[in-house]
C-alpha positions as CSV (number, residue, x, y, z in Angstrom):
1,M,39.6,-83.9,-7.6
2,K,37.4,-85.9,-5.6
3,R,37.0,-89.4,-6.0
4,P,33.3,-90.0,-4.8
5,A,33.6,-94.1,-5.7
6,S,35.7,-93.9,-2.2
7,L,33.2,-92.1,-0.1
8,V,30.6,-94.2,-1.5
9,A,33.1,-97.6,-0.6
10,A,34.0,-95.9,2.6
11,I,30.2,-95.3,3.8
12,L,30.1,-99.1,3.0
13,F,32.4,-99.5,5.1
14,L,31.3,-98.0,7.6
15,L,27.6,-99.6,7.3
16,M,29.4,-103.2,8.0
17,A,31.9,-101.7,11.4
18,I,28.5,-100.4,12.6
19,A,26.3,-103.7,12.3
20,Q,29.6,-105.9,13.2
21,L,29.7,-103.8,16.3
22,C,26.0,-104.0,16.5
23,R,26.4,-108.0,16.4
24,V,29.3,-108.2,19.3
25,I,26.8,-105.6,21.6
26,L,23.5,-107.5,21.4
27,G,25.6,-110.8,21.3
28,V,23.4,-112.1,17.7
29,N,24.4,-115.7,17.3
30,V,25.8,-116.2,13.3
31,V,24.6,-120.3,12.0
32,A,25.7,-120.8,9.1
33,S,25.4,-125.1,7.9
34,G,24.9,-125.9,11.5
35,V,28.3,-124.1,12.5
36,E,27.6,-121.6,15.3
37,I,30.4,-118.7,14.2
38,P,31.8,-116.9,17.3
39,V,31.6,-113.3,18.1
40,W,35.3,-112.6,18.3
41,P,35.8,-112.3,14.7
42,S,33.7,-109.6,14.3
43,V,35.4,-107.6,16.6
44,I,38.1,-107.8,13.9
45,A,36.5,-107.1,10.6
46,A,34.7,-103.7,12.7
47,V,38.7,-103.4,13.1
48,V,39.7,-104.2,10.0
49,L,37.0,-101.9,8.2
50,I,37.1,-98.9,10.0
51,L,39.9,-99.0,9.2
52,L,39.6,-99.4,5.2
53,A,36.9,-96.6,5.6
54,V,39.0,-94.4,7.2
55,W,42.0,-94.9,4.5
56,L,39.3,-93.8,1.8
57,L,38.8,-90.8,3.4
58,L,42.2,-89.7,3.9
59,E,42.9,-90.8,0.2
60,R,39.6,-89.0,-0.5
61,K,41.4,-85.7,1.1
62,K,44.4,-86.1,-1.1
């Protein structure tokens, strides 16, 4: 049985990963409560999000 929720979640994870990678490539500054967030956490977030998306897509094929 195909899992449509898994597909939707995987697509959302991929979109968030693309957003994180765009932040890294474009060097966009993010400030939260007056504290500038460094770019390197976006690299980690992108990798984790891509891994989650791939995991969901592989699970969906079973």
